[in-house]
C-alpha positions as CSV (number, residue, x, y, z in Angstrom):
1,M,-84.4,-105.1,46.0
2,S,-82.5,-106.7,48.8
3,I,-79.5,-106.0,51.0
4,N,-76.9,-108.7,52.3
5,S,-76.7,-107.5,55.7
6,T,-79.2,-107.5,58.2
7,D,-77.0,-105.7,60.5
8,V,-76.1,-102.3,59.0
9,N,-75.0,-99.8,61.6
10,L,-73.1,-96.9,62.1
11,A,-69.9,-98.5,62.7
12,H,-70.2,-100.9,59.8
13,N,-72.6,-98.6,57.3
14,T,-72.2,-100.5,54.2
15,A,-73.8,-103.3,52.4
16,T,-74.5,-104.3,48.9
17,V,-77.8,-103.7,47.6
18,T,-79.2,-106.2,45.2
19,F,-81.8,-105.0,42.3
20,N,-83.6,-107.8,40.6
21,F,-85.5,-107.6,37.4
22,S,-88.4,-109.6,35.6
23,E,-87.0,-108.6,32.4
24,A,-83.5,-107.5,31.0
25,P,-83.5,-103.5,31.3
26,T,-81.7,-101.7,28.1
27,S,-80.2,-99.5,30.6
28,F,-80.1,-99.2,34.5
29,V,-77.9,-96.6,35.7
30,L,-77.8,-94.9,39.6
31,V,-79.8,-91.8,38.5
32,D,-82.6,-94.3,38.0
33,T,-82.8,-94.7,41.4
34,S,-83.6,-92.4,44.5
35,V,-82.2,-92.4,48.1
36,A,-82.9,-91.3,51.5
37,G,-80.5,-91.6,54.5
38,C,-77.9,-93.1,52.4
39,S,-76.0,-93.2,49.3
40,L,-75.5,-95.7,46.3
41,S,-72.3,-96.3,44.6
42,N,-70.2,-98.7,42.3
43,L,-73.4,-99.9,40.2
44,K,-72.5,-103.3,38.8
45,K,-74.2,-105.7,36.3
46,V,-74.1,-109.1,37.4
47,S,-76.4,-110.7,35.1
48,A,-79.1,-109.6,32.2
49,T,-81.6,-109.1,35.2
50,Q,-79.5,-108.5,38.2
51,Y,-77.6,-105.4,39.4
52,T,-75.8,-104.7,42.8
53,A,-74.8,-101.4,44.3
54,M,-72.8,-100.2,47.5
55,F,-75.3,-99.0,50.1
56,T,-73.7,-96.7,52.6
57,A,-75.6,-95.2,55.5
58,A,-75.3,-91.3,56.1
59,A,-73.8,-90.6,59.5
60,N,-76.9,-89.1,61.2
61,T,-79.5,-91.7,59.7
62,S,-82.3,-92.5,62.2
63,T,-82.8,-96.4,62.8
64,S,-85.7,-96.7,59.9
65,A,-85.3,-93.7,57.8
66,A,-82.9,-95.2,55.0
67,S,-84.6,-96.1,51.8
68,V,-83.8,-97.0,48.3
69,S,-86.4,-96.6,45.5
70,V,-86.2,-97.6,41.5
71,V,-88.0,-94.6,39.9
72,A,-91.0,-96.0,37.6
73,G,-90.4,-95.1,34.2
74,S,-86.8,-94.0,34.5
75,W,-85.5,-97.4,32.6
76,Q,-86.9,-99.4,29.9
77,E,-87.4,-103.2,29.6
78,N,-85.5,-104.8,26.7
79,N,-89.0,-104.9,24.7
80,G,-89.0,-101.0,25.1
81,N,-91.7,-100.9,27.8
82,A,-91.2,-98.5,30.7
83,G,-89.8,-100.3,33.7
84,T,-91.7,-100.2,37.2
85,G,-90.7,-98.5,40.4
86,G,-90.1,-100.3,43.6
87,S,-88.7,-99.3,47.0
88,T,-87.5,-100.6,50.2
89,T,-86.7,-99.4,53.7
90,F,-83.7,-100.4,55.7
91,T,-83.1,-100.5,59.5
92,V,-80.0,-99.0,60.2
93,E,-78.8,-100.0,64.1
94,R,-77.3,-97.3,66.0
């Protein structure tokens, strides 16, 4: 996962999160993710192996508490194998 901004702050609290998969998922939806200190919305399929979503930091997020995770086994690869998980933590500047 990656985020398109190195300066997410409480005044400018949104950014695009990119999810890159090594194999195309048969289905990937927001409930396949877990978040802390933020919310995700507007999930879009960009290509067979790439999705984006809007990251919005919560109003009272401390500077290193925002995180986004893909829950292991919540999605499947195109070949039927259970998908792996992954996570990243974002810094939200005050």
